[in-house]
C-alpha positions as CSV (number, residue, x, y, z in Angstrom):
1,M,-0.1,-0.1,-0.1
2,P,1.7,3.5,-0.8
3,I,2.6,5.3,2.1
4,L,2.6,9.2,2.5
5,N,1.5,9.9,-1.5
6,G,-2.7,10.6,-0.4
7,Q,-3.3,7.2,-2.3
8,S,-3.8,5.1,0.7
9,G,-6.8,6.7,2.3
10,N,-5.0,6.1,5.3
11,G,-5.9,8.8,8.4
12,Q,-2.6,8.2,10.1
13,D,-0.7,8.6,6.7
14,A,-2.7,11.7,6.0
15,A,-1.9,13.2,9.7
16,L,2.0,12.2,9.3
17,K,1.9,13.5,6.0
18,A,0.6,17.1,7.5
19,A,3.0,17.2,10.6
20,L,5.9,16.3,8.2
21,E,4.9,19.5,6.0
22,A,4.4,21.6,8.8
23,G,8.0,21.0,9.9
24,G,9.4,21.8,6.9
25,V,9.8,18.1,5.7
26,D,9.3,16.9,2.3
27,P,6.8,13.8,2.7
28,S,8.0,12.3,-0.5
29,G,11.9,12.6,0.2
30,F,10.8,11.2,3.9
31,A,9.4,8.1,2.5
32,A,12.1,7.5,0.2
33,A,14.9,7.8,3.2
34,V,12.7,5.3,5.1
35,E,12.7,2.4,2.3
36,V,16.3,3.2,1.7
37,A,17.2,3.0,5.5
38,G,14.6,-0.2,5.9
39,R,16.5,-1.8,2.6
40,R,19.9,-1.1,4.2
41,R,18.7,-2.8,7.4
42,M,17.2,-5.7,6.2
43,A,20.5,-6.1,3.8
44,S,22.6,-6.1,7.1
45,F,20.3,-8.2,9.1
46,L,20.5,-11.1,6.1
47,A,24.3,-10.8,5.9
48,G,24.1,-11.7,9.7
49,V,21.9,-14.6,9.3
50,K,24.3,-16.0,6.5
51,A,27.4,-15.3,8.3
52,Y,25.9,-17.1,11.5
53,Q,24.8,-20.2,9.1
54,Q,28.7,-20.3,7.5
55,H,30.5,-19.8,10.6
56,P,32.7,-23.0,11.1
57,Y,32.4,-23.4,14.9
58,R,30.7,-26.6,16.4
59,R,30.3,-27.4,19.7
60,D,32.6,-30.4,20.6
61,L,32.9,-30.8,24.2
62,P,33.7,-34.1,25.6
63,E,30.8,-35.9,26.8
64,P,31.4,-36.2,30.9
65,P,30.3,-39.9,32.2
66,V,26.5,-40.6,32.8
67,L,26.0,-41.7,36.6
68,W,22.7,-42.6,36.3
69,Q,19.9,-42.1,33.5
70,E,15.8,-42.9,33.1
71,G,15.1,-42.9,29.8
72,D,16.0,-39.9,28.1
73,I,17.1,-38.3,31.5
74,R,20.6,-38.5,32.5
75,L,22.7,-37.6,35.4
76,L,26.0,-36.4,34.3
77,D,29.2,-36.2,36.3
78,Y,31.9,-33.7,35.8
79,A,34.2,-34.8,38.4
80,P,34.0,-38.7,38.9
81,D,37.6,-38.3,40.1
82,A,36.9,-36.4,42.9
83,P,38.0,-37.5,46.5
84,P,35.4,-38.0,49.1
85,G,34.6,-35.3,50.5
86,T,34.6,-33.0,48.1
87,P,31.4,-31.1,47.9
88,V,28.3,-32.1,45.8
89,L,26.3,-29.8,43.4
90,L,23.2,-31.1,41.6
91,A,22.4,-28.6,39.0
92,V,18.8,-28.5,37.6
93,P,18.1,-26.5,34.2
94,S,14.7,-25.8,33.0
95,L,12.6,-28.1,30.9
96,I,12.4,-25.7,28.1
97,N,15.7,-25.2,26.5
98,R,18.5,-28.1,26.7
99,A,20.7,-28.5,29.9
100,Y,23.9,-27.5,28.1
101,I,23.5,-24.0,28.6
102,L,25.3,-24.8,32.0
103,D,28.0,-26.4,29.8
104,L,28.1,-24.2,26.4
105,M,31.8,-24.2,25.3
106,P,35.3,-24.2,26.9
107,G,35.9,-21.1,28.9
108,R,32.1,-20.6,29.2
109,S,30.8,-23.7,31.1
110,L,29.7,-23.2,34.8
111,M,29.9,-27.3,35.4
112,R,33.6,-27.4,34.2
113,W,34.9,-24.7,36.1
114,L,33.2,-25.5,38.8
115,A,35.0,-29.1,38.7
116,E,38.1,-27.4,38.5
117,V,37.9,-25.4,41.6
118,G,37.1,-28.1,44.1
119,I,33.3,-29.2,43.4
120,R,31.6,-32.2,42.2
121,P,28.8,-30.5,39.8
122,L,26.1,-32.8,38.9
123,L,23.8,-32.0,35.8
124,L,20.5,-33.2,35.3
125,D,20.1,-33.5,31.6
126,W,16.3,-33.7,30.9
127,G,17.0,-34.3,27.5
128,A,13.2,-34.3,25.4
129,P,10.1,-35.5,26.5
130,G,9.7,-38.7,24.7
131,E,6.9,-41.1,25.1
132,A,7.9,-42.0,28.6
133,C,7.5,-38.3,29.5
134,R,4.4,-37.5,27.6
135,D,2.1,-37.6,30.0
136,F,4.2,-36.1,32.5
137,T,3.2,-33.6,34.9
138,L,5.5,-31.3,37.0
139,T,5.0,-33.6,40.0
140,D,5.8,-36.1,38.0
141,Y,9.0,-34.7,37.1
142,V,9.8,-33.5,40.3
143,C,8.6,-36.5,42.5
144,G,10.1,-39.1,39.8
145,P,14.0,-38.4,37.9
146,L,14.5,-35.1,40.2
147,L,14.3,-37.2,43.5
148,D,15.6,-40.2,42.2
149,A,18.7,-37.8,41.0
150,L,18.7,-36.0,44.7
151,A,19.1,-39.7,45.9
152,V,22.0,-40.7,43.8
153,A,23.6,-37.4,44.8
154,N,23.2,-38.2,48.1
155,R,25.2,-41.0,47.7
156,L,28.5,-39.1,47.3
157,G,27.8,-36.9,50.2
158,P,25.7,-33.6,51.3
159,V,24.0,-32.2,48.3
160,N,24.0,-28.5,47.2
161,L,21.0,-27.9,44.6
162,L,21.2,-25.5,42.3
163,G,18.1,-24.2,40.1
164,Y,18.5,-22.0,37.3
165,C,15.1,-20.1,35.6
166,M,12.6,-22.8,35.9
167,G,14.7,-25.5,37.3
168,G,14.8,-23.3,40.4
169,Q,11.2,-23.9,40.8
170,L,11.8,-27.3,40.5
171,A,14.8,-27.7,42.8
172,L,12.7,-25.6,45.6
173,A,9.6,-28.1,45.1
174,A,12.0,-31.2,45.3
175,A,13.8,-29.8,48.3
176,Q,10.6,-29.5,50.1
177,Q,9.4,-33.1,49.5
178,P,9.6,-35.4,52.4
179,G,12.7,-37.4,52.8
180,A,14.6,-35.1,50.3
181,E,17.9,-34.9,52.0
182,V,19.3,-30.6,50.8
183,E,22.0,-29.0,52.5
184,R,22.0,-25.9,50.6
185,L,20.1,-24.0,48.0
186,T,21.2,-21.6,45.2
187,L,18.6,-20.2,42.7
188,L,19.7,-18.5,39.7
189,A,17.0,-16.1,38.0
190,T,14.2,-18.4,39.5
191,P,10.5,-16.8,38.7
192,W,8.2,-16.9,41.3
193,D,5.3,-13.6,41.2
194,F,4.2,-14.0,37.0
195,H,2.1,-10.9,37.5
196,A,5.2,-8.6,39.0
197,D,5.8,-7.3,35.6
198,G,2.2,-6.4,34.4
199,D,2.4,-5.6,30.9
200,S,4.4,-8.6,30.0
201,A,1.6,-11.0,32.2
202,R,-1.0,-9.1,30.3
203,R,0.0,-10.0,27.0
204,L,0.8,-13.6,27.5
205,V,-2.3,-14.1,29.6
206,A,-3.8,-12.3,26.3
207,A,-2.5,-14.9,24.3
208,L,-3.4,-18.0,26.8
209,P,-6.3,-19.0,24.2
210,G,-4.5,-19.5,21.5
211,L,-1.6,-21.1,23.0
212,K,-4.0,-23.7,24.6
213,A,-5.8,-24.8,21.3
214,T,-1.8,-25.2,20.1
215,I,-1.1,-27.4,22.7
216,D,-4.1,-29.5,21.9
217,W,-3.6,-29.7,18.5
218,W,0.3,-30.7,18.8
219,G,-0.4,-32.7,21.7
220,G,2.2,-30.3,23.6
221,L,4.1,-27.2,23.4
222,P,5.8,-26.9,20.4
223,V,9.3,-25.2,20.2
224,D,8.3,-22.9,17.5
225,A,5.8,-21.7,19.8
226,I,8.3,-21.5,22.7
227,Q,10.6,-19.2,20.5
228,M,7.9,-17.2,19.4
229,L,6.7,-16.4,23.3
230,F,10.4,-15.1,24.0
231,A,10.7,-13.5,20.8
232,G,7.7,-11.4,21.6
233,I,9.6,-9.6,24.6
234,D,11.3,-7.7,22.3
235,L,10.4,-8.2,18.7
236,W,13.7,-6.0,17.3
237,Q,16.0,-8.1,19.3
238,I,16.7,-10.6,16.8
239,N,17.3,-8.2,14.1
240,R,19.9,-6.2,16.3
241,K,21.7,-8.8,17.3
242,F,22.4,-10.5,13.8
243,E,23.0,-6.8,12.7
244,A,25.7,-6.8,15.2
245,F,27.1,-10.2,14.5
246,G,27.3,-9.5,10.7
247,R,30.2,-6.6,11.7
248,I,32.3,-9.2,13.5
249,D,35.3,-11.0,12.4
250,P,34.5,-14.6,12.3
251,A,37.9,-15.2,13.6
252,N,37.0,-13.1,16.9
253,P,36.2,-15.3,19.8
254,K,33.1,-13.4,20.6
255,A,31.8,-14.7,17.2
256,E,32.3,-18.3,18.4
257,A,30.6,-17.2,21.6
258,F,27.8,-15.9,19.6
259,V,27.4,-18.9,17.3
260,A,27.5,-21.5,20.2
261,L,24.7,-19.2,22.1
262,E,22.7,-19.3,18.9
263,D,23.2,-23.1,18.3
264,W,21.9,-23.6,21.9
265,L,19.0,-21.4,21.6
266,N,17.8,-23.2,18.3
267,D,18.2,-26.5,19.8
268,G,14.7,-26.1,22.3
269,V,12.6,-28.9,23.5
270,P,8.5,-29.0,23.5
271,L,7.0,-29.1,26.8
272,A,4.7,-32.3,27.6
273,P,1.0,-31.1,27.3
274,S,0.4,-31.5,31.0
275,V,3.4,-29.2,32.0
276,A,2.7,-26.7,29.3
277,R,-0.7,-26.0,30.7
278,E,0.4,-26.0,34.4
279,C,3.3,-23.2,33.5
280,L,1.0,-21.1,31.0
281,E,-2.4,-21.6,32.9
282,G,-1.2,-22.1,36.5
283,W,1.9,-19.8,36.7
284,Y,1.4,-17.1,34.0
285,G,-2.5,-17.3,34.3
286,D,-3.2,-17.6,37.7
287,N,-0.2,-17.0,39.3
288,S,-0.3,-19.9,41.4
289,P,3.2,-19.9,42.7
290,Q,3.2,-16.5,44.4
291,Q,-0.6,-17.0,45.5
292,G,0.5,-20.1,47.4
293,R,-1.6,-22.5,45.1
294,W,1.1,-24.2,43.2
295,R,1.1,-28.0,44.2
296,I,3.5,-31.0,43.7
297,A,2.3,-34.1,45.0
298,G,-0.6,-32.2,46.4
299,R,1.1,-30.2,48.4
300,P,1.6,-26.5,48.0
301,V,5.2,-25.5,47.6
302,L,5.6,-22.8,50.0
303,P,8.9,-20.7,50.1
304,S,8.2,-19.3,53.8
305,R,8.5,-23.5,55.0
306,C,12.2,-23.6,53.4
307,D,14.1,-24.0,55.8
308,I,17.2,-24.6,53.9
309,P,20.2,-22.0,53.7
310,T,19.6,-20.7,50.1
311,L,21.5,-17.9,47.7
312,A,19.5,-16.4,45.2
313,I,21.1,-14.4,42.5
314,I,19.3,-12.0,40.6
315,P,20.3,-10.8,37.4
316,A,18.9,-7.2,37.4
317,Q,19.0,-6.8,33.4
318,D,17.0,-9.8,33.2
319,R,13.9,-9.6,30.6
320,I,12.9,-12.9,30.5
321,V,12.4,-13.1,34.5
322,P,11.8,-9.9,35.7
323,P,14.0,-9.0,38.6
324,Q,10.9,-8.4,40.7
325,S,9.5,-11.7,40.1
326,A,13.0,-13.6,41.4
327,R,12.6,-10.7,44.3
328,A,9.3,-12.2,45.8
329,L,10.5,-15.5,46.1
330,A,13.8,-14.7,47.4
331,D,12.0,-12.5,49.9
332,A,9.6,-15.2,51.1
333,L,12.6,-17.4,52.0
334,P,13.4,-17.0,55.8
335,L,16.8,-18.2,55.1
336,A,18.0,-16.5,51.9
337,T,21.2,-14.6,50.9
338,T,20.1,-12.1,48.0
339,L,22.6,-11.1,45.5
340,D,22.2,-8.6,42.4
341,V,24.3,-8.9,39.5
342,P,24.6,-6.7,36.8
343,L,23.8,-9.1,33.9
344,G,20.8,-10.7,32.0
345,H,18.8,-14.2,32.1
346,I,21.6,-15.8,29.8
347,G,24.3,-13.6,30.5
348,M,24.7,-14.2,33.9
349,I,25.6,-17.9,32.9
350,V,27.9,-17.5,29.6
351,S,28.5,-14.2,29.1
352,G,32.4,-12.9,29.2
353,A,31.5,-11.6,32.7
354,A,29.5,-14.7,34.3
355,P,33.0,-16.1,35.4
356,K,33.9,-13.1,37.5
357,R,30.8,-11.7,38.6
358,V,28.5,-15.0,39.1
359,W,30.4,-18.1,39.2
360,P,33.0,-17.2,42.1
361,L,29.4,-16.6,44.1
362,V,28.0,-20.1,43.4
363,R,31.3,-21.7,44.3
364,E,31.7,-19.8,47.7
365,W,28.1,-20.9,48.8
366,V,28.6,-24.3,48.1
367,T,31.8,-24.6,49.9
368,G,30.1,-23.3,53.1
369,G,30.6,-19.5,52.6
370,A,27.8,-17.7,54.6
371,S,27.5,-14.7,52.8
372,P,29.5,-14.7,49.2
373,V,29.9,-11.0,48.8
């Protein structure tokens, strides 16, 4: 449809044209300049995408030994030769993305770094929800493989349980189950009050009918739908990051880091249907965790009843889990130490600043530090 030439019949176009003329700006020249700029931006974006697709980097880290396995769910041991008495950490990632965000690449692997500094890190790799997990609920995940993995870890020594993002909620729920043995908790960017950021919550709730239909149609929440939800947080972020990547020398280590992270982002997994409904309708729709109505095995998950020393690290620049959402959980935990870091949701784990700003905090807490500041 023509714009700013009086042919579209669009009242907004007419108003814009009048405003430009009032400011002494030629509407036709303005429209031509916008078109040129748009074409330039699109060419820059496509060049960045092509550079990403053609980059030679491929993740090629040696697989750690599998300590325990149940179907596609594995417990990976990053320090199998650690001597007795080495502090044990069980890391629980989100169900939405692949677990290897905690083991992304050389120099950006929290798991391998912890192994180097005297900790025995175990990573619970959820895999993808195959037939065995197709009908799983969050209770099934927590009271099944998560508690089983925790029991295996406890054979090695007292366990520090770490949860990242959604994994933090699962870790907290597991720690409150009867018989669970957890010495300390670490929660990284863990959401709790899903209505803390009103605008984002309203947009997602408005999309729930379409998402419910998608879950019913596909038998779960497919990867593309999940990616769409994340993209909706900042519609122009994808353009900006690929435009910027197109300007980086492919030999620059930053280029490899970009490709590694982008490959991980594109390697998502679907959510099982019951889990998708519980998260979208219960968490985002009804705000059930903050309201005290989220239940695992019939029992409410209540932070106020958690008597485990907990370190809550909140990334101040997080756009996926708003800081106020994570802070609601930290404030409700009676034995919580809360620390803010000037990083984003993913940056707190794999950015160039993470090894200095976040990883040592985890190590200090796991090894018994009272307040890692």
